[in-house]
C-alpha positions as CSV (number, residue, x, y, z in Angstrom):
1,M,1.0,-23.0,-0.7
2,K,-0.6,-19.9,0.7
3,D,1.1,-20.5,4.0
4,F,4.5,-20.6,2.3
5,Y,3.9,-17.4,0.2
6,K,2.9,-15.6,3.4
7,M,6.1,-16.7,5.1
8,F,8.3,-16.1,2.0
9,P,7.0,-13.3,-0.1
10,G,8.7,-12.9,-3.4
11,D,9.8,-15.6,-5.8
12,A,13.4,-15.8,-4.6
13,A,12.5,-16.1,-0.9
14,F,10.0,-18.8,-1.8
15,T,12.3,-20.9,-4.0
16,D,15.2,-20.5,-1.6
17,S,13.3,-21.6,1.4
18,T,14.3,-24.8,3.2
19,A,10.7,-25.2,4.4
20,T,9.3,-25.0,0.9
21,T,11.9,-27.5,-0.3
22,R,10.9,-29.9,2.5
23,A,7.2,-29.5,1.7
24,N,8.0,-30.3,-1.9
25,A,9.8,-33.4,-0.8
26,I,6.7,-34.4,1.2
27,A,4.3,-33.8,-1.7
28,G,6.7,-35.7,-4.0
29,G,6.5,-38.8,-1.8
30,C,10.2,-38.6,-0.8
31,M,9.6,-38.7,3.0
32,P,8.1,-41.4,5.2
33,R,5.1,-40.5,7.4
34,P,6.9,-40.6,10.7
35,Q,9.4,-38.1,9.4
36,I,6.6,-35.9,8.0
37,E,4.8,-35.9,11.3
38,A,8.1,-35.0,13.2
39,L,8.8,-32.2,10.7
40,L,5.4,-30.5,10.4
41,P,5.5,-28.6,13.7
42,N,8.7,-26.9,12.5
43,L,7.4,-25.9,9.1
44,G,5.1,-23.2,10.6
45,V,2.1,-24.1,8.4
46,S,-1.6,-24.0,9.3
47,D,-3.4,-27.2,10.4
48,S,-5.1,-27.5,7.0
49,T,-1.8,-27.3,5.2
50,G,-0.3,-29.8,7.5
51,K,-3.1,-32.2,6.9
52,A,-2.8,-31.7,3.1
53,L,0.9,-32.4,3.3
54,L,0.3,-35.6,5.3
55,Q,-2.3,-36.7,2.7
56,W,-0.1,-35.9,-0.3
57,G,2.9,-37.6,1.3
58,A,0.8,-40.7,2.0
59,T,-0.5,-41.0,-1.6
60,A,2.4,-39.7,-3.7
61,Q,4.6,-42.0,-5.6
62,P,8.3,-41.1,-5.2
63,G,9.7,-39.3,-8.2
64,C,8.2,-37.3,-11.0
65,A,4.6,-38.3,-11.8
66,A,4.7,-36.6,-15.3
67,P,4.4,-39.0,-18.2
């Protein structure tokens, strides 16, 4: 998330960001791996954040994980 806060300082910029919304969709399991891989270069995140997003996307169950 540090990458996104650097790109979008301030709460409004962060929450209104399309890149942040897409990262949230990846982390929430709402995007297949090929789509994630195609999208990552356009998000402007570091390699470590990209790897984390790939991992989260691969292991997340679609939808809310809260009980």
